[in-house]
ZAKOLFI-162016 format. One record per atom (N, C-alpha, C, CB): x, y, z; residue in one letter. Coordinates in steps of 0.2 Angstrom, whole numbers, plus 5000, padded with zeros to 4 digits. Glycine has a CB too. Layout:
% residues N
XYZA
...
% end
This chain:
% residues 439
505248034944X
505347994949X
505248034956X
506147964950X
505147994961X
505048024968X
505648054970X
504847964973X
505548114973X
506148154976X
506048164983X
506248224972X
506548164987X
506548174994X
506848244995X
506848124998X
506448294998X
506748355000X
506948355007X
506248414998X
507448385009X
507648385016X
507848455018X
508248335018X
507648475024X
507848545026X
507948545034X
507348595023X
508348595036X
508348595044X
507648615047X
508848655046X
507248645043X
506548665046X
506048665041X
506648725051X
505448645042X
504848655038X
504248685042X
504648595034X
503948735038X
503348755041X
502748725037X
503248835041X
502348675040X
501848645036X
501248685034X
501648575039X
501148735038X
500548775038X
499948735039X
500548815031X
499948685044X
499348655046X
498948695050X
499548585049X
498448675053X
497948715057X
498348745063X
497348675059X
498848715066X
499248735072X
499848775070X
499448675076X
499948785063X
500548815061X
501248785064X
500548885063X
501248715063X
501748675066X
502448695063X
501648605065X
502948685067X
503648695065X
503948625065X
504048745069X
504248595060X
504548535060X
505248545059X
504248485054X
505648515063X
506348515063X
506648455060X
506648525070X
507248465056X
507548415052X
507048375048X
507948355057X
506748415043X
506148395040X
506248355033X
505748455038X
505848315032X
505748285025X
505148295022X
505948205026X
505148305015X
504548315011X
504648265005X
504448385009X
504248215004X
504348174999X
503848194993X
504148095001X
504048194987X
503648214982X
503648164976X
503848284979X
503048144974X
502948094969X
503048114962X
502248064970X
503048074957X
503148094950X
502648134948X
503248034946X
502048134951X
501448174948X
501448244951X
500748134950X
501948254955X
501948324958X
501548334965X
501748374953X
501348274968X
501048284974X
501448264980X
500348244974X
501348284986X
501748264992X
501448204994X
501648324997X
501848154996X
501648094999X
501848085006X
502048034995X
502348125009X
502448115016X
502848185018X
502848055017X
502648205024X
502948265027X
503048245035X
502548325026X
503648265037X
503748255044X
504548255046X
503448195047X
504648245052X
505348245054X
505748185051X
505448245062X
506348185050X
506748135047X
506748075051X
507448155046X
506748075057X
506748015061X
506147975060X
506848035069X
505648005058X
504947965057X
504847945050X
504448005060X
505347975045X
505147965038X
505247895036X
505648005034X
504747875031X
504847805028X
505447795025X
504247785024X
505647725024X
506247715021X
506147735013X
506447635021X
506747755010X
506647775003X
507347775000X
506347845003X
507347754994X
507947754990X
507947814984X
508047694986X
507447854985X
507347914981X
507947964981X
506647954982X
508147994976X
508648044976X
508448104981X
508748074969X
508948134985X
508848184990X
509048244987X
509148164996X
508548294988X
508748364987X
508848404994X
508148404982X
509448404996X
509548435003X
509648515002X
510248405006X
509148545006X
509148615006X
509348645012X
508448645003X
509748705012X
509848735019X
509248785020X
510448775019X
509148805026X
508648845028X
507948815029X
508548895022X
507448845026X
506748825028X
506348815022X
506348885031X
505848765022X
505348745017X
504648755019X
505448665015X
504248785015X
503548805017X
503148795011X
503548875020X
502548795011X
502048795005X
502048865002X
501348775007X
501948864995X
501848924992X
501348964994X
501748914984X
501349034994X
500849084996X
500249084991X
501149154997X
499649094993X
499049094989X
498749164989X
498549044992X
498849194984X
498549264983X
497849264981X
498949304977X
497349284985X
496649274983X
496349324979X
496349264990X
496649374977X
496349424973X
496849464969X
495949474977X
496849464963X
497349494959X
497149504952X
498049454959X
497449554949X
497349574941X
498049584939X
496849634940X
498449524939X
499149534937X
499349564931X
499449464938X
498949554925X
499149584919X
499149664919X
498649564914X
498949684925X
498949764925X
499649784928X
498449784931X
500149744927X
500849764928X
500949824923X
501349704928X
500649814917X
500849864912X
500549934913X
500649834905X
500049934919X
499749994920X
499950024927X
498949984920X
500449994930X
500650014937X
500850084937X
501249964939X
500550114942X
500750184943X
500250244940X
501450204941X
499850214936X
499350264933X
498850284938X
499050234927X
498750354938X
498250384943X
498350364950X
497550354941X
498950364952X
499150344959X
498850374965X
499850334959X
498650434964X
498350474970X
497650494969X
498850544970X
497250444967X
496550464966X
496150414970X
496350454958X
495550434972X
495050384975X
494850334970X
494450424978X
494550284973X
494350224969X
493950234962X
493950174973X
493350264963X
492950274957X
493250314952X
492250294959X
493550374954X
493850414949X
494450384946X
494150484953X
494850344950X
495450304947X
495150254942X
495850274953X
494650214944X
494450164940X
494150184933X
493950124944X
493650234934X
493250254928X
493650304924X
492550284930X
494050344927X
494350394923X
495050374920X
494450454927X
495350334924X
496050314922X
496150244919X
496550324928X
495850194923X
495950124922X
495550104916X
495850084928X
494950114916X
494550084911X
494750114904X
493850104912X
494850174903X
495150204896X
495750164894X
495150274896X
496250154899X
496850124898X
496750054896X
497350134904X
496350024899X
496249954898X
495949944891X
495849914903X
495549994889X
495249984882X
495749984877X
494750044881X
496350004878X
496950004873X
497249934873X
497350064874X
497149894878X
497549834878X
497249774873X
497549804885X
497749734870X
497549684867X
497749614870X
497749684859X
497649564867X
497849494870X
498649494871X
497649434866X
499049514867X
499749514868X
499949554873X
500049534861X
499649614874X
499849654880X
499649624886X
499449724879X
499049594887X
498849554893X
499349494894X
498149534892X
499549464889X
500049404890X
500749434893X
500149364884X
500949494890X
501549524892X
501549544900X
501749584888X
500949574902X
500849594908X
500849534913X
500249634909X
500549484911X
500449424915X
501049384916X
499849374912X
501449384911X
502149344912X
502549384916X
502449334905X
502649454915X
503049494920X
502849484927X
503049564917X
502149494928X
501949494935X
501949424938X
501149514935X
501949364933X
502049304936X
502649284939X
501849254930X
503149314935X
503849314938X
503949344944X
504349344933X
503649404945X
503649444951X
503349404957X
503349514950X
502749374955X
502449334961X
502849274963X
501749304958X
503149244958X
503649184960X
504149204965X
503849144954X
504449264963X
505049284967X
504849304974X
505349344963X
504249314975X
504049324982X
503849264986X
503449374982X
503849204982X
503549144985X
502849134984X
503749144992X
502549164980X
501849154978X
501749114973X
501449224977X
501449054974X
501349004968X
500649004965X
501548934971X
500149024969X
499449024966X
499249104967X
499048984970X
498949124961X
498549184961X
497849174958X
498949244957X
497449214961X
496749214959X
496649274954X
496249214965X
496549264948X
496549314943X
495849334940X
496949294937X
495649394940X
495049424937X
495349464931X
494549454941X
495249444925X
495449484919X
495149464913X
496249494919X
495349494907X
495049474901X
495549444896X
494749544898X
495349424890X
495849394886X
496049334889X
496449434884X
495649284891X
495749224895X
496249184892X
495149184896X
496249174886X
496849124883X
497549154884X
496649124875X
497549224884X
498249254885X
498449244892X
498249324883X
497949254897X
498149244904X
498349174906X
497549264908X
497949124903X
498049054904X
498749034901X
497549004901X
498849054895X
499549044892X
500149074896X
499549064885X
500049134898X
500549164902X
500749124909X
500449234904X
500149104912X
500249064918X
500649004917X
499649054922X
500448964912X
500748904910X
501448914908X
500348864905X
501648964904X
502248984902X
502748994908X
502249044897X
502549034913X
502949044919X
503048984923X
502649104923X
502448944923X
502448884927X
502148884934X
503148854928X
501748944934X
501448954941X
500748914941X
501349034942X
500348934946X
499648904947X
499248964947X
499648854953X
498648964944X
498149014945X
497448994945X
498249064939X
496949024949X
496249014948X
496049074943X
495949024955X
495849064937X
495749114932X
494949124932X
495949084925X
494749184934X
494049194934X
493949254929X
493749214941X
493749244922X
493649294917X
493149344919X
493549264911X
493349404918X
492849464920X
492249464917X
493249524919X
491649474920X
491049484917X
490749554920X
490549424920X
490549594915X
490449664917X
489949694912X
491049704917X
489549734914X
489049774910X
489149844912X
488349754910X
489649884909X
489749954910X
489949984904X
490349954916X
489950054904X
490150094898X
490750074895X
490050164899X
490850054888X
491450044885X
491649964885X
491950074888X
491349924890X
491549854890X
491149814886X
491449834897X
490649844882X
490249804877X
490649784871X
489649844875X
491249814871X
491749794865X
491949724866X
492349844866X
491849694872X
492049624873X
491449574873X
492449614880X
490849604872X
490249574872X
489749584878X
490349494872X
489149564878X
488749574883X
488949524889X
487949554881X
488649544895X
488749504901X
488549434900X
488449534907X
487949424896X
487749354894X
488249314890X
487049354891X
488549344885X
489149314881X
489749304886X
489249364876X
489949344890X
490449334894X
490349274899X
490649394899X
489749274902X
489549214906X
489549154902X
488849224909X
489349154896X
489249084892X
489949064890X
488849104886X
490449114889X
491049094887X
491449054893X
491549154885X
491349074899X
491649044905X
491348974905X
491549084911X
490648964905X
490348904905X
490548854900X
489548914905X
490648884894X
490848834889X
491548814890X
490848874882X
491948854893X
492648834894X
492648774899X
493148894897X
492248784905X
492248734910X
491948674907X
491848764916X
491448674903X
491148614900X
491648584895X
490548634896X
492048614892X
492548584887X
493148564891X
492748634882X
493448594896X
494048574899X
494048554906X
494548634898X
493448554909X
493348544916X
493548604920X
493848484918X
493448594927X
493648654931X
494448664932X
493348634938X
494748604931X
495548614932X
495848574926X
495748574938X
496348604924X
496748584918X
497448604918X
496448604912X
497848574914X
498548594913X
498948544917X
498648664916X
499648544916X
500048504921X
499948524928X
500848514919X
499948464932X
499848474939X
499248514941X
500448504942X
498748514936X
498048554937X
498248624939X
497648524943X
498748654935X
498948724936X
498348774935X
499548744932X
497848764931X
497348814930X
496648784933X
497248824922X
496348824937X
495648814939X
495248874936X
495548814946X
494648854933X
494248904930X
493648924935X
493948884923X
493448984935X
492849014938X
492549074935X
493049024946X
492049104938X
491749164935X
491949224939X
490949154936X
492049274935X
492249344938X
491749394937X
492949354935X
491149394940X
490749454939X
491049514943X
490049444942X
491149564939X
491549624942X
491349644949X
491549674937X
490649664949X
490449694955X
489649704955X
490749764957X
489349714960X
488649724961X
488449794957X
488349724968X
488849844957X
488749904954X
488849904946X
489049954957X
489149854944X
489249854936X
488949794933X
490049844935X
488449764936X
488049714933X
487349714936X
488349644935X
486849704932X
486149704935X
486049644940X
485649694929X
485549644944X
485449594949X
485249524945X
484849614953X
484949534940X
484749464936X
485449434934X
484349484930X
485949474932X
486549444930X
486849404936X
487049494927X
486849424942X
487149394947X
486749324949X
487149434954X
486149324948X
485749264949X
485849214944X
484949284949X
485949234938X
486149194932X
486849164933X
486049224925X
487249204935X
487949174936X
487949134942X
488449234937X
487649144947X
487549094952X
487349024950X
487149124958X
486849024946X
486548964943X
487048924939X
485948974939X
487448964934X
487948934930X
488448904935X
488148984925X
488648944939X
489248914944X
489048854948X
489448974948X
488448854951X
488248804955X
488148734951X
487548824958X
487948744945X
487948684940X
488548654939X
487648704934X
489148694940X
489848664938X
490248664945X
490148714933X
489948684950X
490348684957X
490948734956X
490648614959X
490848784952X
491448834951X
491448894956X
491348864944X
491948924957X
492048984961X
491849044957X
492848994963X
491449084961X
491249154959X
491649204963X
490549164960X
492049244959X
492549294962X
492349364960X
493249274960X
492149404965X
491949474963X
492149524968X
491149474962X
492149584966X
492249644971X
491649654975X
492449704967X
491749654981X
491149664986X
491249724991X
490949604990X
490849774991X
490849824996X
491549854997X
490549805002X
491849874991X
492549894992X
492549974995X
492849894985X
492050014993X
492150084995X
491450104997X
492450134990X
491350165000X
490750185003X
490250214997X
490850235008X
490550234992X
490150274986X
489950224981X
490550324984X
490350174979X
490250134973X
489550104972X
490750084973X
489350084978X
488650044977X
488150074981X
488849964979X
488050134982X
487550164986X
486850144983X
487650244986X
486750144976X
486150124974X
485950054975X
486150134966X
486450004976X
486349934978X
486049934985X
486949894977X
486449974989X
486149974996X
485450004997X
486650015001X
485350054993X
484650084993X
484150034991X
484650144989X
484349994986X
483849944984X
483749874987X
483949924976X
484349854990X
484349784993X
484549785000X
484849744989X
484749845003X
484949845010X
485749845011X
484649795014X
486049795007X
486749795007X
486949755001X
487049765014X
487649755000X
487849704994X
487849634997X
488549724993X
488049615003X
487949545005X
487249525004X
488249535011X
486749565006X
486049545006X
485849534999X
485649605009X
486149574994X
485949554987X
486349494985X
486249614982X
486949474987X
487249414986X
486849354988X
487949414988X
486549364994X
486149304997X
485549294993X
485949325004X
485149354991X
484549344987X
484649324980X
484149414987X
485249334977X
485449304971X
485649234970X
486049344968X
485749204976X
486049134977X
486749124977X
485749094971X
487149184976X
487849174976X
488149154983X
488149244975X
487849174988X
488149144995X
488049074996X
487849185001X
487549044992X
487448974993X
487948934990X
486748954990X
488348964986X
488948924982X
489648944984X
488848934974X
490048934980X
490748954981X
490849024979X
491248904977X
490849064984X
490949134983X
491649164986X
490349174986X
491949204983X
492549234985X
492449314984X
493249214981X
492349344990X
492149414990X
492749454991X
491649434996X
493049494986X
493649534987X
493449594990X
493949544980X
493949614994X
493849674998X
493449675004X
493649734994X
492749675003X
492249675009X
492449725014X
492249605012X
492449785012X
492749835017X
492049865021X
493149885014X
491649885017X
491049925019X
490449875021X
490749975014X
490549845027X
490049795030X
489849815036X
490449735030X
489149805037X
488849815044X
488949755048X
488049835043X
488749755054X
488749695058X
488349645055X
488549715065X
487749655052X
487349605049X
487649575043X
486649635047X
488049625039X
488349595034X
488949545036X
488649655030X
489349565041X
489849525043X
489549455045X
490249555049X
488949455049X
488649395051X
488449355045X
488049415056X
488149385040X
487849355034X
488449315031X
487549405030X
489049345029X
489549315026X
489849255030X
490149365025X
489849265037X
490149215041X
489649155041X
490249245048X
489049165042X
488549115042X
488549065036X
487849145043X
488749095030X
488749055024X
489449035023X
488549105018X
489949055027X
490649025026X
490949055020X
490648955026X
490749115018X
491049145012X
491749155012X
490649215010X
492149155006X
492849175006X
492849245005X
493149135000X
493349275009X
493449345008X
494249355007X
493249385015X
494349405002X
495049415000X
495149485003X
495149414992X
495649485008X
495749555011X
496349585008X
495949535019X
496249645005X
496849675001X
496949745005X
496549694994X
497349745010X
497449805014X
497849855011X
497749785021X
498349845007X
498749895003X
498349934998X
499349855000X
497949894994X
497549924989X
497049974992X
497249874984X
496649944997X
496149975001X
496450045004X
495849935006X
497050035007X
497250095010X
497550155004X
497850075014X
497850124999X
498050174994X
497450214991X
498450134989X
496950174990X
496350204987X
495850244992X
495950154983X
496050244998X
495650275003X
494950235004X
495650345003X
494950175002X
494250135002X
494050115009X
494350074997X
494450105014X
494250085020X
494750025023X
493550065020X
494550005029X
494849945032X
494449895033X
495249965038X
494549835030X
494049775032X
494149755039X
494249715027X
493549725042X
493549705049X
493749635049X
492849715052X
494349615048X
494649545047X
494449505054X
495349545046X
494649535060X
494549495066X
493749475066X
494749525072X
493349525065X
492649505066X
492449455060X
492249575065X
492649465054X
492449415049X
492749345051X
492749435042X
493349345053X
493549275055X
493149245061X
494349275057X
493049285066X
492649265071X
491949245069X
492549315077X
491649275064X
490949255062X
490949195058X
490649315058X
491549165055X
491549105051X
491749115044X
490849075052X
491849175042X
492049185035X
492749165034X
492049265033X
492949135028X
493649115027X
494049165024X
493549045022X
494449195027X
494849255025X
495549235023X
494849305031X
495749265017X
496349255014X
496649325012X
496449215008X
497249325010X
497549395008X
497649405000X
498249395011X
497549464998X
497649474991X
498049544990X
496949484987X
498449544985X
498749604983X
498349654979X
499449584979X
497849634976X
497449664971X
497949674965X
497149734974X
497749714960X
498149724954X
498649774956X
497749744949X
499249764952X
499849804953X
499749874950X
500349774949X
499149894948X
498949964946X
498649994952X
498549974940X
498349954957X
498049984963X
498449974969X
497349964964X
498649914970X
499049894976X
499849904974X
498949814977X
500049904968X
500649924965X
501149864966X
500949984969X
501349844972X
501749784972X
501349714972X
502249784978X
501649664971X
501349594971X
501649554977X
501449564964X
501749584982X
502149554988X
501649534993X
502649594991X
501449474994X
500949454999X
501149455006X
500649384997X
501849455007X
502149465013X
501949535016X
502849455013X
502049585011X
501849655013X
501149655015X
502049705007X
500749625012X
500049625013X
499849595020X
499549595008X
500249545022X
500149505028X
500349555034X
500649445029X
500949595033X
501149645038X
500649695039X
501849665037X
500349725033X
499849775034X
499249745037X
499749805027X
499049685035X
498449655039X
498549655046X
498249585036X
499149635048X
499249625055X
499249695059X
499849595057X
499549745056X
499549815059X
498849845059X
500049855055X
498449835054X
497849865054X
497349835059X
497549865047X
497449765059X
496949735064X
497149755071X
497049655063X
497749765073X
497949785079X
497749855081X
498749775080X
497849895076X
497649965077X
496849975078X
497850015072X
496549935074X
495849935074X
495449905080X
495549905068X
495849865083X
495549825089X
495849855096X
495549755088X
496449885095X
496749895101X
497049835104X
496349935106X
497149785101X
497349715103X
498049695099X
496849665103X
498549695103X
499249685100X
499249605097X
499749695104X
498749565099X
498749495097X
498149485093X
498749455103X
497849535090X
497249525086X
497449475080X
497049595083X
497949485077X
498249435072X
498949425073X
498149465064X
499149365075X
499849345077X
500249335071X
499849285082X
500849325072X
501349305066X
501049235063X
502049295069X
500849195067X
500649125065X
499949135061X
500449075071X
499549185064X
498849195060X
499049225053X
498449245064X
499549275053X
499649305047X
499949255041X
500149365048X
500449215044X
500649165039X
500149115036X
501249115043X
499649095041X
499149055038X
498649095034X
498749025044X
498549155035X
498149195030X
498449195023X
498049265033X
499049195023X
499449195017X
499549125013X
500149225017X
499349075017X
499449005014X
498748965015X
500048975018X
498748935020X
498148885021X
497448925021X
498248855028X
497448975024X
496749015025X
496549045018X
496749065030X
497049065014X
496949085007X
496649035003X
497549115004X
496948975004X
496748915000X
496048895002X
497148855001X
495848905009X
495148885011X
494648935008X
495148885019X
494949005007X
494449055004X
494249034997X
494749125005X
494748994994X
494548974987X
494248904987X
495248974983X
494148874993X
493848814993X
494248754991X
493248814988X
494948764992X
495448724991X
495848694997X
495948754986X
495948624997X
496348595002X
496948564999X
495948545005X
497048574993X
497648544990X
498248594988X
497448514983X
498148654991X
498748704990X
498748734997X
498648754984X
499248774998X
499348815004X
499548775010X
498648845006X
499748715009X
499948675015X
500448625013X
499348645019X
500948605017X
501348545016X
500948485019X
502048555018X
500648445015X
500248385018X
500248335013X
499548405020X
500248265015X
500148215010X
499448225006X
500048145014X
499548224999X
499048234994X
498948304991X
498348214998X
499348344995X
499348414992X
499848424987X
499448464998X
499748474982X
500248484977X
500848504980X
499948534972X
501448484977X
502148504980X
502248574977X
502648454978X
501948624980X
502048694979X
502548714984X
501448744978X
503148714983X
503648724989X
504048794988X
504148664989X
504148824994X
504548884994X
505148874999X
504148944996X
505748884996X
506348885000X
506648945002X
506948844996X
506648955009X
506849025012X
507549015015X
506349045017X
507949065014X
508649075016X
508649095023X
509049115012X
508849055028X
508849075035X
509449115037X
508749015040X
509949115032X
510549155033X
510449235032X
511049135029X
509849255030X
509649325029X
509649355036X
508949325026X
509849415036X
509949455043X
509249455047X
510249525042X
508749445043X
508049455047X
507949395052X
507449445042X
508349345052X
508249285056X
508849285061X
508249225053X
508649305068X
509149305073X
509249245077X
508949365078X
508649205078X
508749145081X
508249095078X
508549155089X
508449065072X
508049015069X
507848955072X
508348995062X
508248935078X
508148875082X
507548885087X
508748855085X
507348945087X
506748955092X
506148965088X
506849025096X
505648925089X
505048925085X
504648985084X
504548865087X
504549015090X
504149085090X
504549135087X
504049105097X
505249135088X
505649195085X
505649185077X
506349185088X
505749115075X
505749105068X
505149125064X
505749025067X
504549115067X
503949135064X
503849215064X
503349105068X
504049245070X
504049315070X
504449345065X
504249335077X
505149325064X
505549355060X
505349345053X
506249325061X
505149285051X
504849265044X
504349315042X
504649195044X
503849325046X
503249365044X
503449445045X
502649355049X
503749465050X
503849535051X
504449565048X
503749545058X
504949525047X
505549555045X
505849525038X
506049545050X
505749455037X
506049425032X
505649425025X
506149355033X
505149375025X
504649375019X
505049375012X
504349445019X
504849415007X
505049405000X
505749404999X
504649454996X
506149445003X
506849455001X
507249395003X
507049515005X
506949345007X
507249285009X
507149225005X
507149265016X
506649235000X
506449174996X
507049164990X
505749194992X
507149104990X
507749084985X
507449034980X
508249044989X
507048984981X
506848934976X
506148924977X
507348874977X
505848904971X
505148884971X
504948834967X
504648954969X
504548784969X
504348734965X
503548734965X
504548664968X
503248714959X
502548714958X
502348644955X
502248764953X
501948604959X
501848534957X
502448494956X
501448534950X
502948504960X
503548474960X
504148494955X
503448404959X
503948544951X
504448564946X
504748634948X
504048574939X
505348634948X
505648694950X
505548754945X
506448684951X
505248804947X
505148864943X
505448924945X
504348874943X
505848924950X
506248984952X
506848954955X
505849034957X
507448974953X
508148944955X
508549004957X
508448904950X
508749004963X
509149064966X
508849134964X
509849054964X
508149134964X
507849204962X
507749214955X
508249254965X
507949164951X
507749174944X
507349124941X
508449174940X
506849144937X
506349094934X
506749044929X
505849134930X
506448984929X
506848934925X
506548924918X
506748864929X
505948944917X
505548934911X
505548994906X
504848914912X
505649054909X
505649114904X
506249154906X
505049154905X
506449204902X
506949254903X
506649314906X
507349264896X
506849324912X
506549384916X
506749454912X
506849384923X
507349464910X
507449534907X
507049544901X
508149544905X
506949484897X
506549494891X
505849504892X
506649434886X
505549474897X
504849484900X
504749554902X
504649434905X
505249584906X
505149644908X
505149694902X
505749664913X
505649684897X
505649734892X
505049734888X
506249704887X
504649674887X
504049674883X
503549714887X
503849604882X
503449704894X
502949734898X
503149814898X
503049714905X
503749834898X
503949904897X
503749934891X
504649914899X
503749894885X
503649924879X
502849934878X
503849864873X
502449894882X
501749904882X
501549964886X
501349844885X
501949974891X
501750034896X
501950094892X
502150024902X
502450094889X
502750154885X
502150174879X
503450144882X
501950124876X
501450134871X
500850164874X
501250064867X
500550134879X
499950164883X
500050234885X
499750114889X
500650244888X
500850314890X
500850364884X
501550314893X
501050344878X
501050384873X
500350394870X
501550354867X
499950344870X
499350344867X
498850394872X
498950274867X
499050394879X
498650424883X
498850504883X
498750404890X
% end
């Protein structure tokens, strides 16, 4: 049945980052929002009312993650990117099976929900295990199975076979599937330095035929793709020549960019997943977020995987993004609290090419987050500017109490409703212990 949610305040995360007082959010039986606004303007309704104290807002949108890597968290924690990736991560990932990946995805999915993140953009392998874990937890995910041609990865097949598997899945199930369209499928070519140029062109063609997202690592560090720059001028230039920029592209990281690269991504309106924590931990660099936004790129936030970014808290990434943008430009308003909130919600959805998540609006999915305004982070919740500032800079994940995805409550007072959190953690820890012993 239709349910009416009420709360003293709602953040709709519309383009103006509006604050709605004495708010109503009506949710239809199919899990979509039918009306949002102040109670005095709400349509008449005899629907049952779920009255919540505090604040309602849309679920956060994580635009770049490898959540199953929760079982690898902490390995090689003080190494630069390529040494960490090739020397530590790839050998460890070679020991994982589908059950391990499912265990990591379930444990990480719970962790994401507890921060108020309802949608994650996943690049990983053992796709059935990832999808099953997402649906088990009740979250939402854009699943882009990895496509790679690098030493050791041929155990999963050639890049052509990986590409064809994604195409076959989309052809069989459509781009979106599951209750409340919880799963969207796309392509996950790993990077320009782990695939031949012909593979990128072919993947672009397959994706364009299906209007599917292509999600890949782009110009993450200065060393990784030197041969690509020598041959094509830059990674974005290669993406343009391959046809990827003409479609739905999500460029993760996008750190090592020239002015021409920034302009190119902006001209095509490419999506960019900004992962400041991971980039900093691996000493990969700082993305030029204000310049990318000004050029027209659609920038969202990502945690990256929990083996490189370690936590799965998008609020932490929002604060880091704001700090780095201000330090990099010398402008204390380079990214405001409102900007950072939108980067974590509406703008992240836009980077994925989605308008049905990341906002409280009629027609969008009812991915709702309930925030406790009694938390000490909030000093004057009745003041709009103070509320936004306290939420982004001081509150964040610790104040999240309840979460709904497609109108279904999946987090209740900080605990998942569909799975047992201690059991999920125990399974993930068992995998990690086995990997440590094997290593």
